[in-house]
C-alpha positions, 0 to 999 in steps of 0.5 A: 500500500505504501509502495503504491502511494509512493509510486502515485506521488512520484508519477504525479510529480513527473507528469506535472514536471516538478521533479529535479532532473535526477528524479526525472531520469530515475522515474523514466528508467522505472517506467521503461523497466517496470511494468507496474510503473508503466501501467500506472503511468499510462493510467495517470497520464490519461487521467491528466489528459482528461482533466486538461481537456475538460472545459470548466463551466463558468457562471454568466457575467451577470451571475453576481448581479442576479443573485443580489437581485434575488436576495433583494426580493426577500424581506430582510429581518429588521434590526433588534432595536425595533422588535425587542420590547425595552420594558421587558429588558427593564423588567429583567434588570429590575428583577436582578436589582431587587434580588441583589437588594433582597440578599443584602437585606437578608445578610444584614438582617442575620447580623447580631447588632447587639454584640458588645465591642470595644469599638464604637461600631455596633458590629465587631467585624473581626468576629463576623462569620460570613460562612454562616450566611453564604455557605451554599454554593448555589447562593454564591453562584447566584450572587456572583451572576447577579453582580456581573449582570448588574455591572454589565447593566450599569456599563450599558447605562453609562455608555448610553448616557455618554452617547447622548452627551456626545450627540448633543455636543 
């Protein structure tokens, strides 16, 4: 199998005219002396001649214009700004803000505010145990996603404000 592959490669290079003069003479000697090489050469040469003689079909000169005209006949989808309801987007954002605010209220509600401390703060921060409040992995993941989404929403809001200011100027 490897020998046939090698024969094919060497013969195609010979037919294409790309081998060096030493390789060319070696292949010519093999074709003259070896019947397997001779049969394979005639087979590949006939295939090469057939491929050279075939005429490739070319598209008409108006092909691109015809395609573009057909595409223009179809209805193009409108931009997303025209069919996405902004009230839904604001509702989703409000939901996430309410969830973040609710988690903050819950976490502050769990703090023992009556703890005695040497400082003037009502809470001794050094003894504050966060694992008591956020020990569930799902709560941590949910909080992290909410914070990232909140930051993304803030970025979009500030970018739209910046665009309005630039348009006015």
